[in-house]
C-alpha positions as CSV (number, residue, x, y, z in Angstrom):
1,M,89.7,62.7,89.6
2,G,91.1,61.0,92.7
3,V,92.1,62.4,96.0
4,P,95.6,64.1,95.7
5,L,98.3,62.3,97.7
6,R,102.0,63.1,97.9
7,V,103.9,60.0,98.9
8,L,107.6,59.7,99.6
9,L,108.7,56.1,99.2
10,V,112.0,55.0,100.8
11,E,112.5,51.8,98.9
12,D,115.3,50.2,96.9
13,S,113.0,48.0,94.8
14,E,111.2,49.6,91.8
15,D,108.9,46.6,91.6
16,D,107.8,46.9,95.3
17,T,107.3,50.7,94.7
18,A,105.1,49.9,91.7
19,L,102.9,47.5,93.8
20,I,102.4,50.1,96.6
21,V,101.6,52.9,94.1
22,R,99.1,50.6,92.3
23,E,97.3,49.8,95.6
24,L,97.0,53.5,96.4
25,K,95.7,54.3,92.9
26,R,93.2,51.5,93.0
27,A,91.9,53.0,96.3
28,G,91.1,56.3,94.5
29,Y,94.3,58.3,95.3
30,D,95.8,60.5,92.7
31,T,99.3,59.6,93.8
32,D,102.2,61.9,93.2
33,F,105.2,59.9,94.5
34,K,109.0,60.0,94.7
35,R,111.2,57.0,95.4
36,V,114.6,57.4,97.2
37,D,117.0,54.8,98.5
38,S,119.8,56.8,100.1
39,Q,120.3,59.3,102.9
40,D,121.4,62.1,100.6
41,A,118.4,61.6,98.3
42,L,116.0,61.6,101.2
43,K,117.4,64.9,102.6
44,S,117.0,66.5,99.1
45,V,113.4,65.6,98.6
46,L,112.4,66.5,102.2
47,A,113.9,69.9,101.7
48,L,112.2,70.3,98.3
49,Q,108.6,70.0,99.4
50,D,106.1,68.7,102.1
51,W,104.8,65.2,101.9
52,D,101.4,63.8,103.0
53,L,102.8,60.3,103.7
54,V,106.1,58.4,104.0
55,I,106.2,54.7,103.3
56,S,109.5,53.0,103.9
57,D,111.2,49.6,103.6
58,F,113.0,48.5,106.7
59,S,116.2,46.9,105.3
60,M,118.0,48.3,102.3
61,P,121.6,47.8,101.0
62,Q,122.7,51.4,101.5
63,F,120.2,52.7,104.0
64,S,118.0,51.5,106.9
65,G,114.4,52.3,107.5
66,T,115.2,53.3,111.1
67,D,117.7,55.9,109.8
68,A,115.1,57.1,107.4
69,L,112.6,57.6,110.2
70,K,115.0,59.5,112.3
71,L,116.0,61.8,109.4
72,V,112.4,62.5,108.5
73,R,111.6,63.6,112.1
74,T,114.9,65.5,112.5
75,M,114.1,67.5,109.4
76,G,110.8,68.6,110.9
77,S,108.3,66.5,108.9
78,D,105.3,65.2,110.9
79,A,104.0,63.2,107.9
80,P,102.6,59.7,108.9
81,F,105.4,57.2,108.5
82,I,104.5,53.6,107.7
83,F,106.9,50.7,107.4
84,V,106.2,48.2,104.6
85,S,108.8,45.4,104.9
86,G,109.4,41.7,104.4
87,T,112.1,41.4,107.0
88,M,110.8,43.3,110.0
89,G,110.2,41.3,113.2
90,E,107.6,42.1,115.8
91,D,110.1,43.4,118.4
92,T,111.8,45.6,115.8
93,A,108.4,46.9,114.7
94,V,107.4,47.8,118.3
95,A,110.7,49.7,118.7
96,A,110.1,51.6,115.4
97,L,106.6,52.6,116.7
98,K,108.2,54.0,119.8
99,E,110.6,56.0,117.6
100,G,107.7,57.7,115.9
101,A,106.5,55.4,113.1
102,Q,102.7,55.1,112.8
103,D,102.3,51.5,111.5
104,Y,104.0,48.6,109.9
105,L,102.9,46.1,107.3
106,V,104.5,43.0,105.6
107,K,105.0,43.1,101.9
108,T,103.3,39.8,101.4
109,N,100.0,41.2,102.7
110,L,99.3,44.7,101.2
111,K,95.5,44.4,101.9
112,R,96.1,46.4,105.1
113,L,97.9,49.2,103.2
114,V,94.9,51.3,102.1
115,P,93.0,51.1,105.5
116,A,96.3,52.0,107.3
117,V,96.9,54.9,105.0
118,Q,93.3,56.2,105.4
119,R,93.5,55.9,109.1
120,E,96.9,57.7,109.4
121,L,95.9,60.5,107.0
122,R,92.7,61.1,109.0
123,E,94.6,61.1,112.3
124,A,97.3,63.4,110.9
125,E,94.6,65.9,109.9
126,E,93.1,65.7,113.4
127,R,96.6,66.4,114.8
128,R,97.0,69.4,112.5
129,E,93.6,70.7,113.5
130,R,94.4,70.4,117.2
131,K,97.6,72.2,116.6
132,R,95.8,75.0,114.8
133,L,93.3,75.3,117.6
134,E,96.1,75.4,120.2
135,Q,98.0,78.1,118.3
136,H,94.7,80.1,118.0
137,V,94.2,79.9,121.7
138,Q,97.8,80.9,122.4
139,Q,97.3,83.9,120.1
140,L,94.1,85.0,121.8
141,Q,95.9,84.7,125.2
142,K,98.7,87.0,123.9
143,F,96.1,89.5,122.6
144,E,94.3,89.5,125.9
145,A,97.6,90.1,127.8
146,I,98.5,92.9,125.5
147,G,95.1,94.5,125.9
148,R,95.5,94.4,129.7
149,L,99.0,95.9,129.4
150,A,97.9,98.7,127.1
151,G,94.9,99.6,129.1
152,G,96.9,99.7,132.4
153,I,99.8,101.8,131.3
154,A,98.7,103.9,128.3
155,H,97.1,106.8,130.2
156,D,100.0,107.4,132.6
157,F,102.6,106.7,129.9
158,N,101.0,109.3,127.5
159,N,100.9,111.8,130.3
160,T,104.7,111.3,130.9
161,I,105.5,111.5,127.2
162,G,103.4,114.7,126.9
163,A,105.4,116.3,129.7
164,V,108.7,115.3,128.1
165,M,107.6,116.7,124.8
166,G,106.4,120.0,126.4
167,W,109.8,120.5,128.2
168,A,111.6,119.6,125.0
169,E,109.6,122.2,123.0
170,M,110.3,124.8,125.6
171,G,114.0,124.0,125.4
172,C,113.9,124.3,121.6
173,D,112.2,127.7,121.8
174,E,114.6,129.0,124.4
175,T,117.8,127.9,122.7
176,K,119.4,129.2,119.6
177,P,119.0,127.0,116.5
178,G,122.3,125.4,115.4
179,T,123.7,125.1,118.9
180,K,124.5,121.7,120.5
181,L,122.0,122.4,123.2
182,H,119.2,123.1,120.7
183,E,120.0,119.9,118.8
184,R,119.8,117.9,122.1
185,F,116.4,119.3,122.8
186,E,115.3,118.4,119.3
187,R,116.5,114.9,119.8
188,I,114.6,114.6,123.1
189,R,111.5,115.8,121.3
190,D,112.0,113.4,118.4
191,Q,112.4,110.5,120.8
192,A,109.3,111.5,122.7
193,V,107.3,111.6,119.4
194,W,108.6,108.1,118.6
195,A,107.6,106.8,122.0
196,G,104.1,108.4,121.5
197,K,103.7,106.5,118.2
198,L,104.7,103.3,120.0
199,T,101.9,103.8,122.6
200,S,99.5,104.6,119.8
201,Q,100.3,101.4,118.0
202,L,99.9,99.4,121.2
203,L,96.5,101.0,121.8
204,T,95.4,100.4,118.1
205,F,96.4,96.8,118.4
206,A,94.7,96.2,121.8
207,R,91.4,98.1,121.8
208,R,88.2,97.1,120.1
209,Q,87.4,99.8,117.6
210,V,83.9,100.5,116.2
211,L,84.1,99.3,112.6
212,Q,82.4,101.2,109.8
213,P,82.2,98.7,106.9
214,R,81.0,99.7,103.5
215,E,81.1,98.4,99.9
216,V,84.6,98.9,98.7
217,N,86.6,98.3,95.5
218,L,90.1,97.7,96.7
219,N,91.4,99.0,93.3
220,T,90.0,102.4,94.3
221,L,91.7,102.3,97.7
222,I,95.0,101.6,96.0
223,D,94.6,104.4,93.4
224,E,93.8,106.8,96.2
225,G,96.8,105.8,98.3
226,M,99.5,105.7,95.6
227,K,100.4,109.4,95.9
228,L,101.1,109.1,99.6
229,L,102.8,105.8,99.1
230,H,105.2,107.1,96.5
231,R,106.3,109.9,98.9
232,I,106.8,107.4,101.8
233,I,108.7,104.7,100.1
234,G,111.1,107.0,98.1
235,E,112.3,107.0,94.5
236,H,114.8,104.2,94.8
237,L,112.1,101.6,94.4
238,E,110.1,100.6,91.3
239,V,106.4,100.3,92.1
240,R,104.3,98.0,90.0
241,V,100.5,98.0,90.4
242,L,98.7,95.1,88.8
243,T,95.0,95.5,89.5
244,D,92.2,93.2,88.2
245,P,89.7,95.4,86.4
246,S,86.9,92.9,87.1
247,L,87.6,92.9,90.9
248,K,84.5,92.3,93.0
249,L,83.3,94.6,95.8
250,T,83.9,93.6,99.4
251,L,82.3,94.8,102.6
252,V,85.1,96.2,104.9
253,D,86.1,99.3,106.8
254,P,88.4,101.1,104.3
255,T,90.7,102.3,107.1
256,Q,91.5,98.6,108.0
257,V,92.7,97.8,104.5
258,E,94.5,101.2,104.1
259,Q,96.4,100.6,107.3
260,A,97.3,97.0,106.4
261,L,98.5,98.1,102.9
262,M,100.7,100.9,104.4
263,N,102.3,98.5,106.9
264,L,103.2,95.9,104.3
265,C,104.5,98.5,101.9
266,L,106.7,100.1,104.5
267,N,108.0,96.6,105.5
268,A,108.8,95.9,101.8
269,R,110.6,99.3,101.6
270,D,112.8,98.4,104.6
271,A,113.6,95.0,103.0
272,M,115.0,96.7,99.9
273,P,117.6,99.3,101.2
274,E,119.6,99.0,97.9
275,G,116.5,99.3,95.7
276,G,114.2,96.7,94.1
277,T,110.6,96.2,93.0
278,L,107.5,96.5,95.0
279,T,104.4,94.9,93.4
280,I,100.9,95.5,94.5
281,E,98.3,93.1,93.0
282,T,94.6,92.5,93.3
283,Q,92.7,89.5,92.1
284,N,89.5,87.5,92.6
285,V,90.4,84.1,94.1
286,E,88.7,81.0,95.4
287,I,90.4,79.3,98.2
288,G,90.1,75.5,98.6
289,E,91.0,72.9,101.2
290,E,94.5,72.2,99.7
291,Y,95.5,75.9,100.1
292,C,94.3,75.9,103.7
293,R,96.4,72.9,104.5
294,H,99.5,74.9,103.8
295,H,98.1,78.1,105.3
296,P,96.2,77.1,108.5
297,S,94.8,80.6,109.1
298,G,92.9,80.4,105.8
299,K,89.3,79.3,105.3
300,P,87.8,78.0,102.1
301,G,85.6,80.4,100.2
302,R,85.6,83.2,97.6
303,Y,87.8,86.2,98.4
304,V,89.3,89.4,97.0
305,M,93.0,89.2,97.3
306,L,95.4,92.1,97.8
307,A,99.1,90.9,97.5
308,I,102.2,92.9,98.3
309,S,105.5,91.4,97.2
310,D,109.1,92.6,97.1
311,T,112.5,91.6,95.8
312,G,114.2,92.3,99.1
313,V,116.4,90.3,101.5
314,G,113.8,87.6,102.3
315,M,113.5,85.7,105.6
316,D,115.0,82.6,107.2
317,K,112.8,79.8,108.7
318,A,113.1,81.1,112.2
319,T,111.7,84.5,111.2
320,L,109.0,83.0,109.1
321,D,107.7,81.0,112.1
322,R,107.3,84.2,114.1
323,V,106.5,86.8,111.5
324,F,102.9,87.6,112.8
325,E,103.9,87.3,116.5
326,P,103.2,90.5,118.5
327,F,106.4,92.3,119.5
328,F,108.7,90.1,117.3
329,T,110.8,92.2,115.0
330,T,114.1,92.1,113.2
331,K,114.5,95.9,113.0
332,Q,116.7,97.8,115.4
333,R,113.9,100.3,116.1
334,G,110.9,98.2,115.2
335,T,108.0,97.6,117.6
336,G,107.0,94.2,116.3
337,L,103.3,95.3,116.1
338,G,103.0,96.1,112.3
339,L,102.3,92.6,111.0
340,A,100.3,91.6,114.1
341,I,98.1,94.6,113.4
342,V,97.7,93.6,109.8
343,Q,96.6,90.1,110.8
344,K,94.2,91.5,113.4
345,R,92.7,94.0,110.9
346,M,92.1,91.2,108.4
347,S,90.5,89.0,111.0
348,E,88.1,91.8,112.0
349,A,87.2,92.2,108.3
350,G,86.2,88.5,108.1
351,G,89.4,87.6,106.2
352,Y,93.0,86.7,106.9
353,A,96.6,87.5,106.1
354,V,99.3,85.0,105.1
355,L,102.9,85.1,104.2
356,S,102.5,83.1,101.0
357,D,106.2,83.0,99.9
358,S,109.6,84.0,101.2
359,S,113.1,82.5,101.7
360,S,116.5,83.5,102.9
361,L,117.4,83.7,99.2
362,G,115.3,86.9,98.9
363,G,111.9,88.3,98.3
364,A,108.6,88.0,100.2
365,R,104.9,88.0,99.3
366,F,102.1,88.8,101.7
367,E,98.5,88.1,100.7
368,L,95.5,89.8,102.3
369,H,92.2,88.0,101.7
370,V,88.8,89.6,102.4
371,P,85.5,88.0,101.5
372,N,83.9,89.1,98.3
373,G,80.1,89.3,98.2
374,G,76.9,90.9,97.0
375,A,73.2,91.3,97.7
376,N,71.1,88.2,98.1
377,E,67.5,87.9,97.0
378,A,66.3,89.4,100.3
379,G,68.5,92.4,99.7
380,N,70.9,91.5,102.4
381,W,74.7,91.6,102.0
382,T,76.4,88.2,102.0
383,N,80.1,87.4,101.8
384,G,81.7,84.9,99.5
385,N,81.0,82.1,101.9
386,G,77.2,82.7,101.9
387,Q,77.1,84.3,105.3
388,S,75.2,87.5,106.1
């Protein structure tokens, strides 16, 4: 089987398209391609899926290659863009490269096509890797700043909150229940409790806790947590639990997984105010390179997956891009730490968390991946990637 390659061809000639596809297949690419020759068609296929490569003619009856290039970049695609044309002069080609194209070829000489494609795919992967590293560094810098912030203010802030709660409790004790003054003291107390929880979340997110990993079957954790979960999420939701009976053990701190599960289920509840279905699923999975291309936080290997999905309101693209960002929230009284804590907990467990599916049309699916493993010949525990 060849190397998978998704190619978007902006070309008005079916014969020229066939020649290009033939060259790619002869080079060992398992080519999945789509041909378009108009602006509307190009918009549709760009919105439909991501593409590994765009190859475009320069001059077409209804559409120009320059317009195609601008549209591809405007719609957020960073796929390598190569012109293959019979009418493109050198000055025009240089201008196109300045506009964001990666290369240009003449149709009468397709010998350069495969080397050009190989080079551009390799450089595109290098660009994606640099971007992943930059995002990772930025995330670490955010975590470090949050840690400094939490360590600097938590002690004094907790003392202040404790005093507020103490005075509020005294006020509640000294006033008659049912009076306006008593209700005001109760509200002050409730607000102080909420502020205390915010501080607790911040500390949980920032500090380095001593982990206590042990062999765990995630199905057991889910079974143990369902009674509490049902009380928290209410009766207006249908809860479906789909656990894999052959689920492998994993080496984690159970409290990490329990906290992540609770956070995600509460988010799902909030996304379904009018009711809906919450699904909790476990499965043994093997993650490959293709999956990691679409989920940069992932790493190839064997994992135990815990997925939480809902039929709620979904998320738009702006929200999707920031969903794991600390302090980002769409809730009126949210802290923006819940999903950031989930991601941190999974990282500490040697796994990762991803938002695998969501849209503004509704629904969301989060997946938690923790390495599966077992004892090796020396009796040492190893994870699914062979590391001890």
